[in-house]
N, C-alpha and C positions, 0 to 999 in steps of 0.2 A: 539802673541805677535810680532812683526814688531819694526827693528832695526835702528837704526838712523834716524827714524821719517820718511824712506823712503816706501814709499805706496809700498805694495803686498809683503816685503819684511822678510822672518823670521830670529828668531835672529840665529847670527854666534857664531859658536865656537873661543875660541882665535886657532890663529893660532899654531901649532903643537899637540894642545890638542887632545886625542884618540878619541875624537866625531869627530876634523877636520882630522883625518889622515884616518877614516871609509869614509866618504865623498868624499875627495878627491882621495883614493883610486878606490869608484864603482862609480865617475865621469871618471876613467881613463880605467874603465874596460870597461865602457859603449861605452867613446867615440873609444876605440881601437876595442868593436865588430862592432859597426857603419862604423870604417873606413874600417876594414878587408870587411865589406858588400859590400861598396860601390867600393871598388877596383872591385868587379866582373863584373860594371859596365864601366870598363876603357877598351880601346882597347888592344892587344898584347904588350907588352912593354912599354905600357903610364903608368904615374905618374898620369896623369888628370883623375879624375872620372866624367862619365857625370850625374851623379847625389848623390851628398860630405854630406849627412845623419850627420856625426860627427858635421858638425859646427853648427847646432842647437840643437844640445843635448849639447855641448859644451856650448852655452849660455843661454841655461835654466838652466844648473848649477848655470852659473855665476848668471845668476838674480837671483836666488830664494838661493843660497846657499854664493854670498858673491864672488869678485874680487879675495879672498887668494886663491881660488879652481886650480887656472891656473897651479901649479905645476902637477895636473893630467890629462890637455890633454896633455902637454910635451911628461910627459910617456906612454898614450895611442895612441899620435902620432908616437910614437919612436918604438912602440912594435905592430903594425900597417902596418909602412912599409914597412917592405919582402913582403907583401901581393900584394905590388906595381911592385915589380920586381927589380932588380936589379938596384937601383937611385943611390949609391954611394955618391960621396960627396957633393949631392945634397940633400941630408936628412937629416941633420940638420939644415940647411937654410930654407928648406920647412918647416919643421916642426914647427923651431920660427916663420915666419912669418903665417902660419896658427894660433899658440897659438896666435898672437898680434892680429890678423884678430879678433880673439874672442873676448880678451882682450877688445880690440879697441870698439867695435859692442856693449858688455857690458857695458862700460864706458861711451858710450857715447851715450845707451839709457837711464838709467841710471840721467845722465846732466840734460838732455832735458826734467826731471820731470815725466817719461815714470811710468804708473801704470801696471807692466808687465800681470793682469787680466784683462785688452785688455774689460772694462766697459765702455769707451768714446769713442768715433769717432776720439777724439785728440788723445786719447793712440795709438791705432794704425797706425795711420799718424804719429808718434813719431817715435813709433819702428823702421817704413820703411825708415826712413829717418836715422835714428841711426845706422843699418842695413847697409844700402848702405856706411853712413860717415866711417865706421870703417871696412866692406867686401870688399869696393872696391880699395884703395890705398894698404892695406896691400896683401890684395890677390894678384896683382899687383906682388909686393916684388916676394912675393912666386914662380909667376908659370916664372916671371925671374928669380931666382934661379935657377927653373928646367932646363929651356932654355940654360943656361948658362953652368951647373953644370952635366946636367943630362943627358941623354940619349935621340937623335935626336926624335923629337914629329912628329906623324903621322899629317895629316888636315892643316898645315903650321900658322904660329906666330897667326894672325888675329884671327884662329878658335880656338886656343888654351886658349890666353888670352881671349876674350870671355866667352868661356865654363868656364873658370876656375872661374871668376869674376863671372859671373849670377848664377851657380848653387852656389857661396859660401853666395849671398844675399840670393837666392831662400831657400835654409839651414836652413837660420837664419829666415825668415820669413814664413814658410811653419813650420820647424818641431818646429823647437826655438819657437816661438809661442805657439804653440800648446801645447808641452808640458808643459811652462810654465804654462799658464792657468790653465791645468789640477790638476798641481801640486800644485796651491795657492788655487782652487777653490773645493778642492778634498771633503771636508768636508761642504761644502753650501746645503743646504736642497732645492729640488726641490718639489712643490706639485704632488701625484699623479697620477693626468691625465695629465700634462705635461709629466712624463717620462716616460707613454707610448707614448705619440705623437708623443714623441722625439724618443724614442727607435724602432719605428715602423716606422719613418721618414727614421731611418739612416738604417735600414734592407732593406727598400724601396730605397734609396737612393743607397746602395751598389748594389742591384739588377740590376737598373737600369745602374751604374757606370762598371759594369761587363760585361752587353751585348754592351756598346758603345765602351769601350775602352779598352775591350778584344776581344770581338762579332763584333765588330763594326758596330754593329748597329744605324748608326748616324743620322735614323731620332728620337732616343729619347734622344737625348742630350737637344734637350730643355726641355719636363719634368723633366731627371735628373738637369738641371738647377733651375726648379720651386720646386720641392722638397727641394734640398740644401737650396734655397732662406726660404722656408718653413721653415725648420728644425731650420736655424740660427735665423731665428727671432725668433721663440716660443722658442729656450733652451737656447739663453743669448750665450755668449763668450764659455761657456762646450761644447755646442751641435754644436756650427761653430768650434771649434778645432776638433771634432769626425769626421766633415763630410768633414772636409779639411784636415787632415789626412786620411779622407777614399779613397778620390778624389786622391790624389799625391800618392796614394799605385797602385787602379788601374790602373790607368799612364801611373806610372811608370812599370811595370807588360808588356803592351804593345811595349813602349819605346823599351824593351832588348826582346821583343817577335820578334820586325820587322817590329808590326803590328799597328792597331791603327791610330786616324787623323794626327800624328806627321810625318811630311816627312820631307825629309832631304838623304843626304847618308851617308849612315851608323850610326854606334851610335852616332858620333861626332852628325852629321847632325840631327839629331831626338832626341839625347841630347838638342841641342837649341832652336828646337820650345817647347822640351816639357816644358823644364823650364821657357821659355816663359810665357805659358800658365799655368802652375801649380802656377807660380807667380803672376799674375793679377787673378785664381781661387782663392785663397788663401788670396789676399785683399779684394776682395771682398766678399767672407763670415765671414770673419773676422769684418767687415764694420758692415755688419747687425748685426751680433751679437754683437757688442758692443750697435748697437741701440736696440737688443733685452736684452737689460741688464736690462732695467729699473730701473738703475741708474742716479743720477744726472748727470747732462750735459751726458746723453748719446744720446739722441735724437736731432738732429739737431737746431738750433734757427732759427728765421730768420734773415738773414746778413745782417751789415750795411750799408751805404751807396756805401762806397770804397770796400766790398766785393763782392755785387752786380755788382758794374762797371767789377770788375777784373771776376766773374762768367759768365758775358755777355760775355766779351773776349775771356774766353776761350770758352763759345758756338756757336760762334761767327766763330774761330777758327775750334773748332769742324764741324760745320757745312757746311764750307767754303771746307774745305778739302772732306767731304762728299762727296759734290754734285759734286767739280770740276772734280775729280779723283775718290773714290772708286766705287760712284753709276753708272758713265757711263763704269765703267771697271766693274762692275756685270751684266750688264743690258746685254753686250753683248754675256754671257752665259748664264742668268735667265731671262724668262719673267719678263717683269715690273711686274706688279704686284701681281708676289710672293715675288721681292726684299721688295714692301711696306709692304707685309703683315707678313712675315716673320722677317725685322725691326722693326714693332712695338711689333710682340709677344716678341721678346729679348726684349725688354722696361718696356714690361707689366712684365716681369718674376720679373726683376730687382726692379718694385714698390714693388708687391708683396710681395716680403722677407721683404720690408723696413715696408713696413702697416703692416706683422705679429710680426715683431721687435717693434713696437712702440704701439702695442697694439691695437688686432682689435674689442673690444669695444669701443672704445675712437671714433675711425674712425666709425663705425657705429649708433652709439648713432648721430655724428654728421651730417651723411649721413642724419638718421629719423627727424633732425631736423630742416634738413633744409625745404626753403620754394619752393614753385613750381618754380619759375625764375629762382631756382641755379639749378634744372635740368634741364631746358632748355635752361642755360648757357654753360652745361658741354657737353651737345647735339652739340650746335653751337662748342665750343672748337671742341669736337671731329671732328665733319665735317671740320670740318676748316681742324687741323691737316690733315685729311686723303686728303684731299684736298689737298692740297698744295704739299704734297712729288706725287701723286696719277700725276697730272698737270705739274710739272717741268720734273715728268719722259716722259709725252708723248711728252713735247714741246719738249724731246731732240730729238725725232725723225722729226722734221723738223725744227732744230735751232742748230746750232754749240753751242758745249756745255758753252763755257764760256759769248754766245749771253742771250739762254735759264737765266744764270746764274744772268745775271745785270739785266735780266727784271724782273725775280721770285722775287726780292730783293726790288721791289716797295714800303714796304709795310709803309716805316716811310713819302712817300713822301705823300700815301693816308691819312695816318691820320692826317698830317699837315695842308693837305688840311681838311679834315674836319672839324679839328679844328678851322681852321679860317671861316671856311665857316657857322659850330655853335656858334661863339664865344669864345669858349671856351680860344681862343688863340689870345692875342691882333694883329690888322694888323699893324707888325710895318715892322722896314728897315729890323731890323734881321728878322725877320718871310721871308720875302722876298729874302733875301740874303741865308739865309740857302738853302730854294727852289731851285734858280737859283744854286748855287755851286754843291749841291748834285746831279741835274740833268746833269751839264756840268758832273760832273764827273764819271756819271753814264756811259755819253756820249764816254767823252775820254777814259775809261780804256777800254771800249769791242775795242778789237784788233781788227786792218785792218780798212783802208776806207770805206764810204757809206756801213756801218755794215748793215745794213736794206736789201742788194742787197741779193737777193737767198734765203730771209728768206720769208716762207709762209706768210700771214697771219693767217691761223690758228694757226700757230706757236707761231705769237706774242701774237695770244689774250690766249691762252693758257698760257702764261709763264706772263702773264698781269694778269690773273684772279687767277693762284699761290700767287702773291704779295697781290692780292685782299681776299684770305683765309688767308693770314698770319696775315694781319690787321685783320680780323676778329676773328682771332686766339687769338690775344693779346687784343682786346676790350671785347671778351668774359671771357677770363683768368683774367681780373683786377673785372669784372664785379663777380665771381665764389667766388672770393678772397676776396671779402668782405664779401660775405653769406657764407662759408664752409670753412673747413680745408683744408689745402694742399694738404694732401697727397688723400684722396677720389678724390679732382680735380682733381687732373693728372692721378690715376689711372683711373676716368670715362673717362677722353677724349682718354685715349692710349685705355680704352677698345671700345670705340664707335667706333673711328679710325681702329681699327684691326677687327671688323664686319665690318665696311665698306670694310676692302681690301679682307677678307673674302668672301663678298658677291663677287664681285668683280670676285675674281679670279673664284669661282663656277659658273659662270654666263659665264665664257669665256672659264670655261674645262681647267682651266692652276693651279689647287690645287696643293700645294707642294709634292710630292713624295718622298720617298728614295734616288732615284738618286740625289736630290737637297746637297745630303750632303755625297756625295763623296769625295769630294775636300776638304781641310782646308782653302784653298785659298778662295773657296766662304761661307764656314762658319764666319772664321775671317774677309771677308767685311762686309755680312750682320752682324754680332753681333757689329762689328763700327759704320754702319751707325745705327743700333738699337740704340746704348747706344750714341756713339758722335751726328751721325744726326736727332734724335728723342728724348731722353730721355733729354739730358742735355740742348737743347735750351729751352725745356720745364720747366724745371726745373727751369735753369736761370731766365727764365721770372716768372714763379710764383713767386719765393721769393724774385723778383725785384722791380715786381709792386709795392706794400705798401711801398717801401724806393725812387723811384726816378722816379716814376707814366710811364702810360703806353708809349708817347710821346719817352720818351726817352730811353725805353725796346727798343722799336718798332727798334728806331735807330740805334742800334746794329746791326742790318740786314744788314746796311752799312758793317760791315768787312767782312760778307758770298763774294761778292764779289771781295773785293778786297783780300781777304784770299786767294780764287777760281782763281779768274785769272790769279794770281803769281803762284799757284799749277799747276792749269793747264797748262802754258808757259813752266813749269817746265820739267811737266809730258810730255810734247811732245816734248821736246826742242828747244821750241822757248827762246824770249829773250823778254826782259820789252824795250819797245821805251818809246822817251821822252812822247809821247803823253796819253801816259798809266802811266807814273808815273808820269804826273801833273795830270792826270785824281784821281789818288789812295788821292795827297795832297787836291785836290777839296772837295772829299769825307771828308777826315779826318776834314777837316775845318768846309763844313756844319755839320756834327756829331756836332762838340764841337759846333757852331752856333746856331743846332738845342737843343742840350739837356739843353741847360740855358733857353729855353722860356716856356715849364710846368709845371704848381705844379704838387707836390704829389698825389693829391686829386684826380685832375683828370681821 
């Protein structure tokens, strides 16, 4: 039974009734026990928990039992306060702020129309937004009260405020979401075969997590995330909740022991990197679990034109930052082919989880019914994706990064010329203006005068070849999107590109070994390149193609050099001059003119 028509909410007893009192007392005891446990993650004499579990327990209690149970949070917080040492005058204000943060997050999540069972992608997004809206402002009030009225805190004000608010939101999203899902879905039945799959997967995930986070076997990190993605996709929200808590627990143990992949000075520093990783992992796992629920609205639909442009803008930003800052930083420590290989594998792990969630049978039947041309296009798309990545990396050896970035982003110009040559586009002043403006913008954006001086011919051809591969990738995806489902298309392209990168690594004798995973900076950088440099642009392009056409999709490659050049200058301490600012304006103008030319069907 559900009260008030709210999805996922059980019937709530009247305030003051025996049932209400029992639930409130149970919530108070659970909150106090979790708060006392969290105090073990705080430094000596500190009132800041490195890992704040009770916030998630309180949020789950309010989401399931209703906001009227809030007195239990006050009672539990006051009971556990001595565990943090003598906080004196700050005790009551801190407990009050913590209580209001939990209540505000639960209220915001409810007002957003969230189903706490998290069976849809939108529910996970709303839960995250509500957690941030409630946890951050009132969490800041709590830490201000602690700093003003409590004992002096080590680590500096910025570290204390960041850790407090980040651990609050992490507790809400990781612990609160998982507990709410497990409570509200406790009576749901799962087919026997699926139960076996989930149990085996959870056991394997636990073993791998122990080796990665406790044993320090970083080389097993990719297999761990692959297992986690498949378990969440096959088992749906409940399996996602369980595997999310599993990762959260094993990773927390390594933080407390001073080991694992989480860097930083002292417990506070390790906790900051851990909270960020736990939050990102939980959101990813919950999203895959929502896809695997099979409920109406669980799988992502084809976005509209406006959303397609937003997704492409995000893809352009991610690609620009990846190519201008993250990738050049990585290849100073990791051989170039390894960067390509591991980034493709990271992206492939995420796609495998999404495929598992949306139902492998549907995708397998789609692949079986695909024509021979679809397979050819998948191979072309994968080869072009791999070629784009590898040629750009090779060009960095001969060309300064911003010059390589500009040359590697000429795909829209190639497609525009191809469209004019084939007659798909009318030869008009708009086409000519777009061509001239974008070319002039490319030239002006490139830093320095005489930007080809000191650049080898090989570097120029490598950069141009990268843009040609990008153009082939867009054309191949356009053909794939018309003749097959999106999931297998993207997974197939990533699989082909990963195989190509593996063959190159094997041929050069630079296959990645355990030493690659010794630095969390390297792991994070490769994950960033894999997700925002490979997967997001590929997904955005595939989804946007049927809505706005191939040329319009490719024109968003222009965003990559704009953001990349600015990011590279900022990273190196340079400044944007007048020519570069004018070039950005020209590129944007050419983008707008060119995007209006091409019909969606081409």
